[in-house]
C-alpha positions as CSV (number, residue, x, y, z in Angstrom):
1,M,0.0,0.0,0.0
2,K,1.1,3.5,-0.6
3,A,2.0,5.6,2.4
4,P,-0.7,8.1,3.2
5,Q,0.1,11.7,2.2
6,R,-2.1,13.5,4.6
7,Y,-0.6,12.2,7.9
8,D,3.0,12.6,7.1
9,G,6.0,12.8,9.4
10,K,5.9,16.6,9.8
11,T,4.5,16.4,13.3
12,M,4.7,20.2,14.0
13,K,1.9,20.7,11.5
14,R,-0.3,19.0,14.1
15,P,0.8,20.3,17.5
16,F,-2.3,19.0,19.3
17,F,-1.4,15.4,18.2
18,V,2.1,15.8,19.5
19,A,0.8,17.3,22.7
20,V,-1.7,14.5,23.3
21,L,1.1,11.9,22.9
22,L,3.2,13.7,25.4
23,I,0.3,14.1,27.8
24,V,-0.6,10.4,27.6
25,F,3.0,9.5,28.3
26,A,3.1,11.9,31.3
27,I,-0.1,10.4,32.8
28,L,1.1,6.8,32.3
29,L,4.5,7.5,33.8
30,T,3.0,9.3,36.8
31,Q,0.5,6.5,37.5
32,W,3.1,3.8,37.0
33,S,5.7,5.4,39.3
34,N,3.1,6.8,41.7
35,S,5.3,9.9,41.9
36,A,5.7,13.2,40.1
37,L,9.5,13.3,40.5
38,L,10.4,10.9,37.6
39,G,8.1,12.7,35.1
40,L,9.3,16.1,36.1
41,G,12.9,15.0,35.9
42,I,12.5,13.6,32.3
43,F,10.5,16.6,31.0
44,G,12.7,19.1,32.9
45,A,15.8,17.6,31.3
46,G,14.2,17.8,27.9
47,F,13.3,21.5,28.5
48,V,16.9,22.3,29.5
49,A,18.2,20.5,26.4
50,C,15.8,22.5,24.2
51,Y,16.7,25.7,25.8
52,L,20.4,25.1,25.1
53,S,19.7,24.1,21.5
54,K,19.1,27.6,20.3
55,E,19.4,26.9,16.6
56,W,16.7,24.2,16.5
57,K,13.8,25.3,14.3
58,H,11.0,23.9,16.6
59,R,12.7,24.8,19.9
60,K,10.0,27.1,21.3
61,E,7.1,24.8,20.3
62,V,8.8,21.8,22.0
63,M,9.5,23.8,25.1
64,V,5.8,24.7,25.4
65,L,4.8,21.1,24.9
66,L,7.2,20.0,27.6
67,I,5.7,22.5,30.0
68,V,2.2,21.2,29.2
69,A,3.4,17.6,29.9
70,S,5.0,18.7,33.2
71,F,1.7,20.3,34.2
72,F,-0.1,17.0,33.5
73,V,2.5,15.1,35.6
74,C,1.6,17.3,38.6
75,Y,-2.1,17.3,37.9
76,T,-2.2,13.5,37.6
77,Y,-0.3,13.0,40.8
78,W,-2.6,15.4,42.6
79,T,-5.6,13.6,41.3
80,L,-4.2,10.2,42.4
81,C,-3.2,11.4,45.9
82,C,-5.9,14.0,46.5
83,P,-6.3,14.7,50.2
84,Y,-10.1,14.3,50.7
85,D,-11.9,15.1,53.9
86,L,-14.2,12.0,54.0
87,R,-11.1,9.8,54.6
88,A,-11.3,10.8,58.3
89,Y,-14.7,9.0,58.5
90,N,-13.7,5.7,56.9
91,E,-15.4,2.7,58.5
92,Q,-17.6,4.9,60.6
93,R,-21.3,5.6,60.7
94,V,-22.1,9.3,60.5
95,N,-24.9,11.6,59.6
96,V,-24.4,13.1,56.1
97,V,-26.2,15.9,54.3
98,F,-25.9,15.5,50.5
99,Q,-27.3,16.5,47.1
100,V,-28.1,13.9,44.5
101,L,-26.1,14.4,41.3
102,S,-27.3,11.6,39.0
103,E,-30.2,9.2,38.3
104,T,-30.6,6.2,40.6
105,E,-29.6,2.9,39.0
106,Q,-30.7,-0.5,40.3
107,R,-27.7,-2.8,40.8
108,G,-29.1,-6.1,42.1
109,K,-29.6,-5.8,45.9
110,Y,-29.0,-2.1,46.0
111,A,-29.6,1.1,44.1
112,Q,-26.7,3.3,43.3
113,T,-26.3,7.1,42.7
114,T,-23.6,9.8,42.8
115,V,-24.0,12.5,45.5
116,L,-22.3,15.6,46.6
117,V,-21.6,15.7,50.3
118,Y,-22.1,19.1,52.0
119,G,-21.7,18.2,55.6
120,V,-20.9,15.4,58.1
121,Q,-22.2,15.2,61.6
122,Q,-20.6,13.0,64.2
123,K,-21.8,13.2,67.8
124,S,-22.2,16.9,68.4
125,E,-19.6,18.0,65.9
126,T,-20.6,19.1,62.4
127,K,-18.0,19.6,59.6
128,M,-18.7,21.3,56.3
129,I,-17.4,19.2,53.4
130,R,-17.9,19.5,49.7
131,Q,-16.9,16.2,48.0
132,K,-18.4,13.6,45.6
133,M,-19.3,10.2,46.9
134,L,-20.9,7.0,45.6
135,L,-24.1,6.1,47.5
136,R,-25.5,2.6,47.7
137,V,-29.0,2.4,49.0
138,Y,-30.4,-1.0,50.3
139,G,-34.1,-1.7,50.6
140,E,-37.2,-0.5,48.7
141,M,-37.2,3.2,48.0
142,T,-38.6,6.0,45.8
143,P,-35.9,7.1,43.4
144,M,-34.2,10.2,44.6
145,R,-34.5,13.2,42.3
146,P,-31.3,14.7,41.0
147,G,-30.7,18.1,42.5
148,D,-32.6,17.5,45.7
149,F,-31.0,17.5,49.2
150,Y,-31.2,14.6,51.6
151,Q,-29.9,13.5,55.0
152,A,-29.1,10.0,56.1
153,K,-27.0,8.1,58.6
154,M,-24.5,5.9,56.7
155,K,-21.3,4.0,56.8
156,I,-18.4,5.4,54.7
157,F,-15.5,3.4,53.4
158,E,-12.8,3.6,50.8
159,P,-13.3,1.9,47.3
160,R,-11.4,-1.4,46.9
161,K,-8.0,-1.3,45.2
162,A,-6.7,-3.9,42.9
163,E,-4.8,-6.5,44.9
164,E,-3.4,-8.6,42.0
165,K,-1.8,-7.7,38.7
166,G,-4.3,-7.4,35.9
167,E,-7.2,-7.1,38.3
168,F,-9.8,-4.4,37.7
169,D,-8.9,-1.4,39.9
170,Y,-12.2,-0.1,41.1
171,N,-10.5,2.5,43.2
172,L,-8.8,4.0,40.2
173,Y,-12.0,3.8,38.1
174,L,-13.9,5.9,40.7
175,K,-11.0,8.4,41.0
176,S,-11.5,9.0,37.3
177,Q,-14.9,10.4,38.3
178,R,-13.4,12.3,41.3
179,I,-15.0,9.8,43.7
180,Y,-12.9,8.8,46.6
181,S,-15.5,7.3,49.0
182,I,-18.4,4.9,49.0
183,A,-21.3,4.8,51.5
184,N,-23.9,2.2,52.4
185,V,-27.2,3.3,53.7
186,S,-30.7,1.8,54.4
187,S,-33.6,3.4,52.5
188,S,-35.4,3.8,55.8
189,E,-32.8,6.1,57.1
190,I,-32.9,8.6,54.3
191,T,-34.8,11.9,54.9
192,K,-35.5,14.5,52.2
193,L,-34.6,18.0,53.3
194,S,-35.5,20.2,50.4
195,K,-35.7,20.6,46.6
196,G,-32.7,21.8,44.7
197,H,-31.2,22.3,41.3
198,L,-28.1,21.3,39.4
199,P,-26.0,23.6,37.3
200,F,-26.8,24.3,33.7
201,F,-30.4,23.0,34.1
202,I,-29.1,19.4,34.2
203,D,-31.8,18.3,36.7
204,K,-34.5,19.7,34.4
205,I,-33.0,17.8,31.4
206,I,-33.0,14.6,33.5
207,D,-36.7,15.3,34.4
208,I,-37.5,15.7,30.7
209,K,-35.8,12.3,30.0
210,S,-37.8,10.6,32.8
211,S,-41.0,12.1,31.4
212,I,-40.1,10.8,27.9
213,I,-39.4,7.3,29.3
214,E,-42.8,7.2,31.2
215,N,-44.6,8.3,28.0
216,M,-42.8,5.7,25.9
217,R,-43.8,3.1,28.5
218,R,-47.4,3.6,27.5
219,F,-46.8,2.4,24.0
220,M,-43.9,-0.1,24.2
221,P,-43.2,-3.4,26.1
222,E,-40.7,-3.1,28.9
223,E,-38.1,-5.3,27.2
224,G,-38.2,-3.2,24.1
225,L,-38.1,0.0,26.0
226,M,-35.0,-1.1,28.0
227,I,-33.2,-1.8,24.7
228,V,-34.2,1.6,23.3
229,R,-33.0,3.3,26.6
230,G,-29.7,1.4,26.3
231,I,-29.2,2.5,22.6
232,M,-30.4,6.1,23.0
233,W,-29.0,7.1,26.4
234,G,-26.7,4.3,27.5
235,D,-28.9,3.4,30.4
236,R,-27.6,0.3,32.2
237,M,-29.3,-3.0,31.2
238,E,-29.5,-6.1,33.3
239,E,-27.8,-9.2,31.8
240,G,-30.1,-10.7,29.2
241,Q,-30.2,-12.5,25.9
242,I,-29.9,-9.4,23.7
243,K,-26.9,-8.1,25.7
244,N,-25.1,-11.4,25.5
245,D,-25.8,-11.8,21.8
246,L,-24.6,-8.3,21.0
247,T,-21.4,-8.9,23.0
248,V,-20.7,-12.2,21.1
249,V,-21.1,-10.5,17.7
250,G,-19.0,-7.5,18.7
251,A,-21.8,-5.0,18.6
252,A,-22.3,-4.4,22.4
253,H,-21.1,-0.8,21.7
254,I,-24.6,0.1,20.5
255,L,-25.9,-0.3,24.1
256,S,-23.5,2.3,25.4
257,V,-23.8,5.7,23.9
258,S,-21.0,6.4,21.5
259,G,-19.9,8.7,18.7
260,L,-22.0,6.4,16.4
261,H,-25.2,7.5,18.1
262,V,-24.2,11.2,18.1
263,G,-23.3,10.9,14.5
264,F,-26.7,9.7,13.5
265,I,-28.4,12.6,15.4
266,Y,-25.9,15.1,14.0
267,L,-26.6,14.0,10.4
268,L,-30.4,14.0,11.1
269,I,-30.3,17.6,12.5
270,N,-28.1,18.8,9.7
271,F,-30.4,17.3,7.1
272,L,-33.4,19.1,8.6
273,L,-31.6,22.4,9.1
274,K,-30.4,22.5,5.5
275,R,-34.1,22.7,4.5
276,T,-34.3,26.0,6.3
277,K,-33.0,29.5,5.3
278,W,-31.1,30.1,8.5
279,D,-27.5,31.1,8.3
280,K,-24.7,28.7,9.3
281,K,-24.1,30.3,12.7
282,K,-27.7,29.8,13.8
283,Q,-27.5,26.2,12.5
284,M,-24.4,25.6,14.5
285,L,-25.9,26.9,17.7
286,I,-29.0,24.7,17.2
287,V,-26.9,21.6,16.5
288,M,-24.7,22.2,19.5
289,A,-27.7,22.9,21.8
290,V,-29.4,19.6,20.8
291,L,-26.1,17.7,21.2
292,L,-25.4,19.1,24.6
293,M,-28.9,18.3,25.8
294,Y,-28.4,14.8,24.5
295,A,-25.0,14.6,26.3
296,A,-26.7,15.6,29.5
297,M,-29.4,12.9,29.0
298,S,-26.6,10.3,28.6
299,A,-24.8,11.4,31.7
300,F,-22.0,13.1,29.8
301,A,-20.4,9.9,28.6
302,I,-16.8,10.3,27.5
303,S,-17.6,9.1,24.0
304,V,-20.5,11.6,23.7
305,L,-18.3,14.4,24.9
306,R,-15.6,13.4,22.4
307,A,-18.1,13.3,19.5
308,C,-19.7,16.6,20.5
309,M,-16.4,18.4,20.6
310,M,-15.3,16.9,17.2
311,F,-18.6,18.0,15.6
312,A,-18.3,21.4,17.2
313,I,-14.8,21.8,15.6
314,L,-16.3,20.6,12.3
315,Q,-19.1,23.2,12.4
316,M,-16.6,26.0,13.2
317,A,-14.4,24.9,10.4
318,K,-17.4,25.1,8.0
319,I,-18.3,28.6,9.2
320,R,-14.8,29.9,9.0
321,K,-14.2,28.0,5.7
322,K,-11.2,26.2,7.0
323,V,-10.0,22.7,6.2
324,Y,-11.3,20.2,8.9
325,D,-8.5,17.9,10.1
326,P,-10.0,15.0,12.1
327,L,-6.6,14.1,13.6
328,S,-6.2,17.5,15.1
329,A,-9.9,17.5,16.2
330,I,-9.7,14.2,18.0
331,S,-6.4,15.3,19.6
332,L,-7.9,18.5,20.9
333,A,-10.9,16.7,22.2
334,A,-8.6,14.2,24.1
335,I,-6.7,17.1,25.7
336,I,-9.9,18.7,26.9
337,V,-11.3,15.4,28.3
338,L,-8.0,14.7,30.1
339,L,-8.0,18.3,31.5
340,L,-11.3,17.4,33.2
341,N,-9.7,14.4,34.8
342,P,-6.4,12.8,33.6
343,L,-7.3,9.4,35.1
344,V,-10.1,8.8,32.5
345,L,-7.2,7.7,30.4
346,F,-7.3,4.3,32.2
347,T,-11.0,3.7,31.6
348,A,-12.2,1.4,28.9
349,S,-14.7,4.0,27.6
350,F,-12.0,6.5,26.9
351,Q,-9.6,4.0,25.3
352,L,-12.3,2.4,23.1
353,S,-13.8,5.7,22.0
354,F,-10.6,7.5,21.0
355,L,-8.8,4.5,19.6
356,S,-11.9,3.6,17.5
357,V,-11.9,7.0,15.8
358,A,-8.1,6.8,15.5
359,G,-8.5,3.5,13.6
360,I,-10.9,5.2,11.2
361,I,-8.6,8.3,10.7
362,F,-5.4,6.4,10.2
363,F,-6.4,3.2,8.4
364,V,-9.8,3.4,6.8
365,R,-8.8,6.0,4.1
366,V,-5.8,3.9,3.2
367,V,-7.9,0.8,2.5
368,N,-10.7,2.7,0.8
369,L,-8.2,4.0,-1.8
370,Q,-8.0,0.5,-3.1
371,F,-11.7,0.2,-3.7
372,G,-12.5,3.5,-5.4
373,S,-13.4,1.9,-8.8
374,L,-16.2,-0.3,-7.3
375,P,-19.9,0.4,-8.0
376,R,-21.4,2.7,-5.5
377,A,-23.7,0.2,-3.8
378,V,-20.9,-2.4,-3.5
379,R,-18.5,0.3,-2.3
380,S,-20.9,1.3,0.6
381,V,-20.9,-2.3,1.9
382,V,-17.2,-2.6,1.5
383,Q,-16.6,0.7,3.3
384,T,-18.8,-0.4,6.2
385,M,-16.8,-3.6,6.5
386,T,-13.5,-1.7,6.2
387,I,-14.5,0.6,9.0
388,T,-15.4,-2.4,11.2
389,I,-12.1,-4.2,10.4
390,C,-9.9,-1.2,11.0
391,V,-11.7,-0.3,14.3
392,Q,-11.5,-3.9,15.5
393,L,-7.8,-4.0,14.7
394,C,-7.1,-0.7,16.5
395,I,-9.0,-1.7,19.7
396,L,-8.0,-5.4,19.7
397,P,-5.4,-5.0,22.6
398,I,-7.9,-3.0,24.6
399,L,-10.6,-5.6,24.1
400,L,-8.3,-8.3,25.2
401,Y,-7.1,-6.4,28.2
402,H,-10.5,-5.4,29.6
403,F,-12.7,-8.3,28.3
404,A,-10.4,-11.1,27.2
405,E,-12.8,-11.8,24.3
406,I,-13.0,-10.8,20.6
407,S,-15.7,-11.4,18.0
408,L,-14.8,-13.3,14.8
409,I,-18.0,-12.3,12.9
410,S,-18.3,-8.6,13.9
411,V,-17.2,-7.5,10.4
412,F,-20.3,-9.2,8.9
413,A,-22.7,-8.5,11.8
414,N,-22.0,-4.8,11.9
415,V,-22.9,-4.4,8.3
416,V,-26.5,-5.3,9.3
417,I,-26.6,-4.1,12.9
418,I,-25.2,-0.6,12.4
419,P,-27.9,0.5,9.9
420,L,-30.5,-1.1,12.1
421,T,-29.2,0.9,15.1
422,G,-29.3,4.1,13.0
423,A,-32.9,3.4,12.2
424,I,-33.8,2.9,15.8
425,V,-31.9,6.0,16.9
426,I,-33.6,8.2,14.4
427,T,-37.1,6.7,15.1
428,A,-36.6,7.0,18.8
429,F,-35.2,10.6,18.5
430,F,-38.4,11.7,16.7
431,G,-40.5,9.7,19.2
432,M,-38.9,11.8,22.0
433,F,-40.7,14.9,20.8
434,F,-44.1,13.3,20.2
435,C,-44.4,10.6,22.8
436,F,-46.8,12.7,24.9
437,L,-49.5,12.6,22.2
438,P,-52.2,9.9,22.7
439,F,-52.3,8.6,19.1
440,M,-48.7,7.6,18.9
441,Q,-49.3,3.8,19.3
442,P,-48.7,2.9,15.6
443,Y,-45.5,4.9,15.6
444,F,-44.0,3.2,18.6
445,A,-45.3,-0.2,17.3
446,F,-43.0,0.5,14.3
447,L,-40.1,1.2,16.7
448,T,-40.9,-2.0,18.6
449,V,-40.7,-3.9,15.3
450,Q,-37.3,-2.4,14.6
451,V,-36.1,-3.5,18.1
452,Y,-37.5,-7.0,17.5
453,V,-35.6,-7.3,14.2
454,L,-32.4,-6.2,16.0
455,Q,-32.9,-9.0,18.5
456,V,-33.5,-11.6,15.8
457,V,-30.5,-10.5,13.8
458,A,-28.2,-10.5,16.8
459,A,-29.4,-13.9,17.9
460,K,-28.9,-15.4,14.4
461,F,-25.3,-14.1,14.2
462,A,-24.5,-15.1,17.8
463,S,-25.7,-18.7,17.2
464,A,-23.0,-19.2,14.6
465,K,-20.2,-21.5,15.6
466,Y,-17.0,-19.9,16.8
467,A,-18.7,-16.4,16.8
468,A,-16.4,-15.3,19.6
469,L,-12.9,-16.2,20.8
470,T,-11.7,-16.0,24.4
471,L,-8.0,-15.1,24.8
472,S,-5.7,-14.1,27.5
473,A,-5.0,-10.4,28.2
474,M,-2.3,-8.8,25.9
475,P,0.7,-7.5,27.9
476,L,1.7,-3.8,27.4
477,S,4.9,-4.7,25.5
478,M,3.0,-6.9,23.1
479,A,0.4,-4.2,22.6
480,V,3.1,-1.6,21.6
481,A,4.6,-4.2,19.2
482,F,1.1,-4.8,17.8
483,Y,0.6,-1.1,17.0
484,I,4.1,-0.7,15.5
485,C,3.4,-3.6,13.1
486,L,-0.1,-2.2,12.4
487,F,1.2,1.1,11.3
488,A,4.0,-0.6,9.3
489,L,1.4,-2.7,7.5
490,F,-0.6,0.4,6.5
491,G,2.5,2.0,5.1
492,Y,3.2,4.7,7.7
493,F,6.9,3.8,8.0
494,P,9.2,4.7,5.0
495,F,11.3,1.5,5.2
496,Q,13.4,2.6,2.3
497,K,15.3,4.7,4.9
498,I,17.9,2.8,6.9
499,A,17.3,4.9,10.0
500,V,13.6,4.0,10.0
501,R,14.3,0.3,9.6
502,R,16.7,0.4,12.5
503,M,14.2,2.4,14.7
504,V,11.4,-0.1,14.1
505,A,13.7,-3.0,14.7
506,L,14.9,-1.5,17.9
507,S,11.4,-0.8,19.1
508,L,10.2,-4.4,18.4
509,A,13.4,-5.7,20.2
510,L,12.6,-3.6,23.2
511,C,9.0,-4.8,23.2
512,A,10.2,-8.4,23.0
513,F,12.7,-7.7,25.9
514,G,9.9,-6.2,27.9
515,F,7.6,-9.2,27.3
516,V,10.3,-11.7,28.4
517,L,11.1,-9.6,31.5
518,Q,7.4,-9.4,32.4
519,M,7.1,-13.2,32.0
520,V,10.2,-13.7,34.2
521,V,9.2,-11.2,36.9
522,G,5.5,-11.6,36.9
């Protein structure tokens, strides 16, 4: 294959891409060493070297990037070791005043929600605290409304840390949401104090979503509604046949809101707005307002934030008549998300969302160049399969690390399931605006049929022999070697240069050494 011309080796043309690579390295280094000294030492030495190299063309740009990386080293270390006030009450029962921040989710024996603690009372002493906490409520209860204030006596404890290598680190996962404590409480001990509101009308948007769900419930069976909720807003689904089938065929991503869903809504809104005579600025404001409301309904999932930011950059590029560069757009989106909390880098949602788009940006265009002469109908099917293959290749190490399972038929299944998902998203999106009308039964019957077809298709693909393959987790050194080979396969390394051949060979040798060392030590 020919080397792509757009993403060449002139990295300073894309400073955001270089910045995000340095930032990721800074966060990984800080978390691995559990110290800021190593990262600051490395980037500080690089800064001094750049300062002394006064004739280097990109000296100032690299110095700025090293300062940014040093900032993220300090920021990551502070987030990991943040001194939080609730630590003083670990393993104790105390009275807590809190505000509910999110919808209540049922998790088996208990219901779970995120709260913001305002005060803790122990004996006769009251301490004012402002900190997020995960609250688990046991027993039957009326769901607590986001924004309202409550008081309850509860036991506070620290989230469980990973004890073995490769084990899921729940403590780190909660820190990525700035949650450092968990509390258990009985529903009978919760007392409502007063009504309240969340910033930016988030509680009102959640109320609207709840009202939409209740109106949809009048027209749809509960199972179908749960699938629609999972597809539209990423609401948690209990383990069931449809969830298992979609996981086997490599399409479980449709049940967690992603850029795919935002893309369908974005295309729909753009299609409708192009029929109006409004100028592009008004159209952009309407698009972003709808997408932000949708993001609030889906609890500001990382993939939704990433997609919204990329579409915002696309809209601004159109208005200013600039060339839209998706690599710079996704890099800027990643920097903004990591600024919110650098520890989201270690979550599966961040890794899968950004690497999926990276696979499309880097690899899909290279493959599609080979099929430009095909008929349009055939080319559309081939392009869909190409996107699936490239995305699956790019996220393969992540899938093996987090889930230890890959689908062998996702390439074929997604050709059918993704268009079906698009139809469900568009139908449900329109249904959101008209579900309060009494004569919408035929419309939602049509939506129910679409959901049923999705269930049947997923079940048929999942019933195939060897639909999924379970493997062991891929070590980090092997993952790095995998990505080096992947970029080499798609022609990103000019192997005609001896220096490049030596660099790739050295990198693969270091990965092999790291793998052997890991096998010996661990």
